[in-house]
N, C-alpha and C positions, 0 to 999 in steps of 0.2 A: 503494500499499501504506499504510496506517495506521500511525502512530507504533509503536501498540500490538503490531501483528503484525509492525513491524519489528524489534522489542528481544526479542521472544519467540522468533523464528526464529534471530536471531543469537546467543541464549543457546545455543539447542540445539545449532546448526553448532560454537559454539566449544568445547563440552565435551568433543570427540573428541581435543582438542588438550591437554588437562591431567588425562590418563589416570593420571600417576604420582601426581597429587594426588588422585587418586578423586574426583572433583568431583561423580560421578553418583550417589555412595556415600552422601554424608553433605552436609547444607547447611551451605556456608561462607558464613556472613552477617558474615565478618571483613575485608569488604573495605577498610575503613578502617584496618586493622591488618596483616594479615599476607593478602595475597592469595596464590592459589594461583600456582605457577610452570608457565607451558607448557613441554611436554615438551621443546621446543628447549633451554631452560635446560641439562637435563643433558649434551647435546653441548656447549655451552661449558666445563661444570666438567670434560668427559673431556679438551676440547682444552688448556684450561691445564695438566693433568699431560702431555698428549704434548709440548708446547711445553719443559716444564722436563727431562722426559725426555732430548729430542733434543738440547737448545741449553744445559743446565745453565746455568751463571751468564751464558750470551748470551741466555738468555730474555728477557732486560729489553727488548729493542727490540722483539721480538713484544708484550712486555706494556704498552709503551708507546703503542703503535698502539692496543691494546684500550682504554687507557684516554683515549686522543684521542677515540675514538667514541663513549664514555660522555659527555665533555665537550661532543661536539655534539648527541647527544639531547637533555643536558637543555636545550641553548642553544635547539635547535628547539622544545621543549616548550612554552619561554617567549617564542617569536619574539625571541629577544634577539639582537641583531646587534653589539652593544658591550662586552659584559661578559667578563672571562672566569672559568673554573671551577677550582678548586682540589677536589681530590676526597678523601675521609676515610672511615674505616671506620664514621664513626657522627657526628652532629651535634656531639655534645659535645665530641670533641677539635677539632674547627673554629671552636666556639664560642671554648675556651681559646687558640687562638691568635689569634683576632680580639679578645677582650679585652685580651689581653696585648699589644696594639697600642695600646690607649687612654691617652691622657694623666690616667690617673686621679690621679694626685700634684698634676696643677695643675687639674683638672676632678672632683673628686670624687662625682659625681654621674650616677645612669644612671636612665632614666626608662623605666618598663615597665607591663605589665598583671597582676591578680591572676589570669590566667587562661592562663598559660604552661605548655606541657610539662614535664615533672620535668627534661628536660636543661638549660634554661635557668632554670629557677627554682629548684633546687638551686643553680647557680653564682652565682645574684644574691643568694639569701638568705645563702651564705655569704661574699660579698663584703660585703652588709650589716651582718655582724659585724667588719667590718673598719671602717676609716676613710671608707670609701665608703657614700653613702646612696644607697639603693635605692628610688625613688618606684614604688609599685605604683598604679595607676589602677583603680578597679573595672570590669572587662569590660562589666556591665550599666549602662545599656542601651547595645547594641553601635551602634545608629543615632548616637551621639556619640562614641564611643570615638575615634576620630581626632581629633576637636575638643577633646577633654578631654585627651590625651596633648600635643596641640600646646601647650594651655594651660602645660603644666609645663614646658616648655622656657626654659632661662635659660642666663647665661654660664658658669654652673658645672656643666651638664649635659656628660658627655663622649659619651653616645649614648641614642638612644630604640631601645628594642627589643620588637616584638608578634609575634604570629601572624598570618597573613592570615587563616587559617580557625581558629576555637577549638579544641582536640581535646576538651573536655568537653562542648560543646553543638551544634558543627557549624557555627556561625554565620558567614557569611562578613562579613567587616570591611569596611565600605563607605568612601568618601572617604578612601581611601590617598593619592590624589594632593594632597590638601590637607595631609595630615601631611608628606610629602614635601617639599611647597613650604615647610611652616612650618622643618623642618628645615634647609632649605637656607638660609633668609633669616636663621636662627640658627647655620649654620656647625655643626650636628650631624649627625653620622654617622647614618643609619638602618638599621637591620639587619631584615628581616622573614623571619619562619620561614614557609615556603611548604610545609611538609609535606602539608598536607591541603588542597594547591591546585593541585600538580603532577600533571598528568594525570588530572584529576577534574573541575576547570571550565577554561574559556577564559581563562585566567588570564594576561595579555601585559605584560611591563612598560612597553611604550611607551603601552599602552593605559590603564596603570596609572599612569602618572606615576613610574616607579620606576625609570627609567634610571641613576640617581646611587647608588642604594641597593644594601646589600649584601642577598643573599638566601642563606638556608640552607635545607636541603630534602635529601631521598631517595628512593630505589627499593624500600623496603622496603613501602611500601604500594600505591597506584596504580598503580605503574610495572610491579610484579611483578616487581623485579629482584633481591629477596632481601637479604639483610644486606651490608654493606661497600660500599655506594655511596652515599654522602651527598656533599653538594657545597655549597661555599660559593661564591656568585657575587660578583666582586669588579668595579668599576669599573675600565676597563681602565688609565687616569691614575693610579690610587692609588699612593703611595709610601711607605705605611706599614712600621713597623719592630717587627713582633712581637717579644715579648720570648721567648715561647716557638716556638722556629724550629728546622728540621730541616735537615739540610744538604742536603736536593734544592733548598731556597731559594738554594744556591749556583751552579746550573746555568748561569745568565745571566751570572754574575761572573768565572767559573774564569779567564778572560782578563785580569782585571785585578791588576796589581801588589799583596799583602797590604798591608795598612795597620795602624792602630791602633783601624781602626772598624769593625765587623761589615757586611760587605757585603750588600744584597740587591739582587734585582731588583724590576720594577716589575709591577703589575697581581695577577696569580694567583702569580706566583713568589716574591712577598713571604712568602706563606703556606704555601709548601711544605712538607711534612711531610719523612719518612723512606723507609726500605725497610719494604714492606707486603706483604700477601700478593695477589697479582693475580687470584686465580681468581674473585673476585666480578665482576669487570670482563669477563671472558671471558663469564659467563654474561649480564651485562648487555647485551653487544652483540647476542647471540642473540636476546633479549627484545626490544630496540629493533628489529630485524629485523623480528621475527615481528608487532609490532605495525604496522609498515609495510605488511607483506604482507598483514595482514587491513583494513588501512584504519582502524585504530581510532586514529584522531586525537583531541583532546580535542573538535572539533566535532560528532564522532559520539558519544563517551564521553558527554557531558554530559547531551544527552537522551537517550540507553539509561539512564543512571543515574536521572534525572529520574522517566522511565517504570516505572523500577522500585519507585523508592520511592513513587511515585502509587497503584502496584498495591497495595505493601503497605500503604499507608494505608486503601486502600477495604478490605481485607482485615480490617484490624483495628477498622476503624470498624463493621462488621457484627456485633459481637460485645458484650454486655454485659462489664464488666471490674471486677474488686474495686475498693475503694474506693481503694487504696493506687496502683492504678495508674495514671497521668496520660500519656495517648497525647499525641504529637507536636502542636503547634498554630502552629509556623512555617508560614509560607510557603516552600514548595520553592524558590523563587528566593533566597530567603534563607541557605539552608542550601548545604555542601557535599556529602559522599557518603555521609553515615549519617544514619539517624533515631536519635532519643533517646526512651526512655522513661523517665518519671521514676517512681521507686519507691526506699522505702528497703529492701526486698529484692533490689536489684539483682545481688549478687554470689552469692546462694543462687539465684537463677532461671538465673544463667549453669551454673552447674554442674548444677541439674537439667536444664538444657536440653540440656546435654552429654550425657545418659545417653538422650537422644532421638535423638542424632546431628545435633544444631542446636549449632553454633559461633557464640558470640558472645561479648561480653565488656562489663567494667563499669568506669567512672569515678565511684566515690562512689555517690550515687543514681541516674546515668544508665545505664539498660541501653540499650547502643549496638547496632544494627543497620544493618549495614554490607554492601548487597548489592555483586556482583561481575559483571564481563561476563557470565560463564559461568554465571549463577545463574538458573534459570527459573522460570516462573511457578508452576507445579507446585510447586518447593520452595520458594518464597515462601508458598504457601498451607500445606505442609507445617510450615513453622517456626511459622506463626501458629496450626495446629492444637495443636503441641507446646506453644507457649507458652500457650493456651488449657488444656491437660492440666496443667501444672506449677503453674499460679496457681489452679487450683478448689479453693474453700475455703479459700485464703490471706487 
């Protein structure tokens, strides 16, 4: 069976599992932003309520089981045998804890790119208003980004931070292993935002040379886990002491006699937070199990997404477009889970497409089109037809 036929059949068969999100009634090209949740996610939501109702405050033993399953799910997606996973409601809170552990008083310099998502960008911009110097390396050309970041490392650098896949363009950053080696040689911690890589690319830490890197990401997008399911991957032997610290970080040191110095565990325990809403983890475990049952591994999903992108590109290229529309030109091998059409009218087009029951989003002049496993070939044609309609005469 051809790859083309395989992905089309898979998309049609998956749609029956997403009835609550009505994926047959509208075209959800939000695969890079908010994917639909499979119907089993609802069962997870209800199970969280039932456990709370039955066990009351004793629910936490059940909730921690769910959290451990989420950690395992992420480790499996990254083929990570050596890291530990801190869970958080969003990447911002995890980044705050991580940044608070850096010796910025002694090394007041951070190296990053000018293409980071708002969670990281805003935090670093605010730090740059203090005594901390934030060096932003141009994201383009992406082919040399890792090399140019490595060239900025020096004795004053507390950390280097970047995305593995850039959220504005979808470009995959190459040569991360070289950056990781340069960071290690300079004794500089490396943090990679993998939000646009997890469960869309075969993005594995050992193959990328990132076994000693910190990784942040989450399940809001390609994992279909919804909100509240973010992670910080921590090297197992990490002995940091974050300034922003929750009482869960004391769990592995409760047997120690109290002293004058705040105690921390190692690995993920140093970065743990505090009491949280565990509902999202119940939902996530159901979805992880669903992906396993359906055989939706990164090795299966990557060619599925690429086939969808190729089909979408072919449909787009069949028609003339207004001068302000610039179709994607990047090789599909160099991008993650979405296509970018450049147009100064991107935000207006998003709103117009919504009236046609086609859901997309934009970032600046980037109109982002993100298929998902349940989007069919017929729906991709419907989306292109709608795009032609709303851009006619523009």
